[in-house]
Structures are given as C-alpha cells and as structure tokens.
C-alpha positions in Angstrom: -81.4 4.8 -54.4 -81.8 7.5 -51.5 -79.3 8.9 -49.5 -79.5 7.9 -46.6 -79.3 4.6 -44.4 -80.2 3.8 -40.9 -77.1 2.1 -39.0 -77.1 -1.2 -38.3 -76.8 -0.9 -34.6 -80.5 0.7 -35.3 -81.7 -2.2 -36.8 -80.6 -4.7 -34.6 -81.9 -2.4 -32.0 -85.3 -2.8 -33.9 -84.9 -6.2 -33.7 -84.6 -6.2 -29.8 -87.5 -4.0 -29.4 -89.9 -6.2 -31.7 -89.1 -8.7 -29.5 -88.3 -12.5 -29.8 -90.5 -12.8 -33.4 -87.9 -11.5 -34.7 -85.5 -13.3 -33.3 -87.5 -16.7 -33.9 -88.5 -16.2 -37.3 -86.3 -17.7 -40.2 -84.1 -15.6 -41.6 -84.8 -13.1 -43.6 -83.3 -12.3 -46.9 -82.7 -9.2 -46.0 -80.5 -9.5 -43.4 -77.5 -9.8 -46.4 -78.0 -6.1 -47.2 -79.0 -5.2 -43.7 -77.9 -1.1 -44.3 -74.3 -0.9 -44.5 -72.4 2.3 -42.4 -73.5 5.3 -43.7 -70.7 7.1 -46.4 -73.4 9.6 -47.7 -72.7 13.3 -47.1 -76.7 13.1 -45.8 -75.5 11.8 -42.4 -72.2 13.4 -42.1 -71.3 14.3 -38.4 -71.9 18.1 -37.6 -68.9 20.2 -37.0 -67.4 19.1 -33.6 -70.1 16.7 -33.5 -69.4 12.4 -32.8 -66.6 12.3 -31.7 -67.3 11.9 -28.1 -70.6 10.1 -29.1 -70.4 6.1 -28.6 -72.2 3.6 -27.4 -73.2 3.9 -23.7 -72.6 7.6 -23.7 -75.7 9.1 -24.0 -74.7 12.8 -22.9 -72.3 13.3 -25.6 -74.6 11.5 -28.1 -77.8 13.7 -27.2 -75.4 16.5 -27.1 -74.3 15.7 -30.8 -77.7 15.0 -32.2 -79.0 18.4 -30.7 -76.3 19.9 -32.5 -77.8 18.3 -36.1 -75.5 14.9 -36.0 -77.6 12.4 -37.6 -75.3 9.3 -37.3 -75.4 10.5 -33.0 -79.1 10.6 -33.2 -79.2 7.1 -35.0 -76.6 5.7 -32.3 -78.8 7.2 -29.3 -82.0 5.7 -30.9 -80.6 2.6 -30.5 -79.4 3.1 -27.4 -82.8 3.8 -25.9 -84.3 0.6 -27.6 -81.7 -2.0 -26.1 -80.7 -0.1 -22.9 -77.2 0.7 -23.5 -76.2 3.5 -20.9 -79.3 4.6 -20.5 -82.7 3.0 -19.6 -84.3 1.1 -21.9 -87.2 3.1 -23.2 -89.1 2.7 -26.7 -91.2 6.3 -25.5 -87.7 8.0 -25.6 -87.0 6.4 -28.8 -90.4 7.1 -30.5 -90.0 10.9 -29.1 -86.2 11.4 -30.4 -87.7 9.9 -34.2 -90.5 12.2 -33.6 -88.7 15.1 -32.7 -86.2 14.9 -35.5 -89.1 14.4 -38.1 -91.3 17.0 -36.7 -87.8 19.3 -37.2 -87.8 18.6 -40.7 -85.1 15.9 -40.7 -87.1 13.9 -42.8 -84.2 10.9 -42.8 -86.2 10.1 -39.5 -89.5 9.7 -40.4 -90.1 6.6 -42.1 -88.7 5.2 -38.5 -91.7 7.4 -36.5 -93.7 6.1 -38.7 -92.9 2.4 -38.1 -93.4 3.6 -34.5 -97.0 5.4 -35.2 -98.1 1.9 -36.7 -97.2 -0.3 -34.3 -97.6 1.8 -31.4 -94.3 1.0 -29.9 -93.3 4.3 -27.2 -96.5 5.6 -28.4 -100.0 5.2 -29.0 -100.7 3.4 -32.2 -102.1 6.0 -35.0 -101.9 3.7 -38.2 -103.7 6.3 -40.3 -101.0 8.9 -39.2 -98.4 6.8 -39.8 -99.6 5.9 -43.6 -99.5 9.2 -44.3 -96.1 9.8 -43.0 -94.8 6.9 -45.0 -95.9 8.5 -48.2 -95.0 11.9 -47.2 -91.5 10.7 -46.7 -90.8 7.3 -47.7 -88.1 8.9 -50.8 -86.2 10.5 -48.2 -85.2 7.1 -47.0 -86.4 4.3 -49.5 -83.9 1.5 -48.1 -86.1 2.1 -44.5 -89.3 1.6 -46.4 -88.3 -1.0 -48.1 -87.1 -2.9 -45.2 -90.8 -2.0 -43.2 -92.4 -3.3 -46.1 -90.7 -6.9 -46.3 -91.1 -6.7 -42.3 -95.3 -6.1 -42.9 -94.9 -8.3 -46.1 -93.8 -11.2 -44.5 -94.8 -10.9 -40.3 -91.6 -10.7 -39.1 -91.6 -9.1 -35.6 -95.2 -7.5 -36.5 -98.6 -8.6 -37.6 -98.3 -9.5 -41.3 -100.3 -6.2 -43.0 -100.0 -7.1 -46.9 -101.6 -4.4 -48.0 -99.7 -1.5 -45.8 -96.2 -3.8 -46.6 -97.3 -3.6 -50.7 -97.5 0.0 -50.3 -94.2 0.8 -48.6 -92.5 -2.0 -51.3 -94.1 0.1 -53.7 -93.5 3.5 -52.7 -89.7 2.5 -52.4 -89.6 1.0 -55.4 -90.7 4.3 -57.1 -87.8 6.0 -55.3 -85.1 3.7 -57.1 -84.7 1.3 -53.8 -84.5 -1.9 -56.4 -84.8 -4.8 -53.7 -87.8 -3.5 -53.0 -89.1 -3.6 -56.7 -87.4 -7.5 -56.2 -90.0 -7.9 -53.1 -92.9 -6.3 -54.9 -93.3 -9.5 -57.7 -93.2 -12.0 -54.4 -95.4 -9.9 -52.3 -99.5 -9.1 -53.9 -102.3 -8.2 -51.2 -105.1 -10.1 -51.7 -107.8 -8.5 -53.6 -110.6 -6.7 -52.1 -113.9 -8.6 -52.2 -116.8 -6.1 -53.8 -119.1 -4.8 -51.2 
C-alpha cells in the first residue's frame, strides 16, 4: 500500500470539477473507501505548517504549502477546484499540482497526470499523462486505482478501458488491493490485428 492518500476534500472537489456526470452517475463502489484522512508521515505538516491553513483561507495555505506542508497543498487544490475562498480555477489547481510534481513531490504527480489526461486547466496531453502515471503511480497507488476506476467505468470522464486497465494494473502492482479486485472486472477489449 502506498504511503500517501489524497484528502477527502480533494476527491470531493475533483468530483465537482468533473461536473454533473459524477453527481448523476450511479454511485461508485469506491465511495465507501474514498481516501481516509492521512496519518502517514509522508504527508505530515511542515514545522510551523498548516495550523492557520483552513478551508477558505488561501494565503495561510499557500505559505504552508510552499513550506513543504502537503496537507496544505491538498487543501489549496480543493479550494481552487471548488472556488472556496479563491476564484474557482482548474488552471490554478493544475498549475499547483504541476509545480509540486516537478519539484519532486511525487505524491502530487498522479493528480497532475489526471489533469493532463483530461485537459482540465491546461491543454490535454494524454501521451505525457500516460508516461507520468507509469513513472509515479507507485507514489500514490490509491490515486491511480481511483483514476483507473473512473476511466474503466466512464464515471465523469470519457470511458477508456485501456487507460483504466493500465492504471489499475500499476496500482495493483504497487500493492493496492482494491485495484487488483477491479482488474478482475475491467479487461480492455482485444485490439484487432491490422
């Protein structure tokens, strides 16, 4: 199992950002396991970190995020996606996750890869997204499992069994048991010879 987990607020905000398709879709089996609060030291607040960071308070969250507090970064992402205390901006959320991923905070890379794949807040680049998922899913196998489930079921995104299967397989190989279970249900159609 990976050390990291996105906060429930980020998943809820992603659902809002994905639009009514998520709200109107039949509830996913995953909602029961939607990422619990983080207890891992992988996302521990930086010294003097997020004490003032709270929903709707962007400035303290930005400072805490810049100081290395991953929980503050997650909360800031959710605020951008919802427009909570800041103007709603997929572009700001995308830029934040891109910056964090490129700075080596690999826990944020699967979310950045999802943004790239969907073109939310930046131009879509599925080839780069796929490379990034492959390179970083082990950093957050649960995120890859959940994104794989979204693609495999077509919940809130265009159904893509091939990408869904890839993400579920990567997450399963990284020890995410739910991804292994999902792999038994979602198998991409064989590609015809040609």
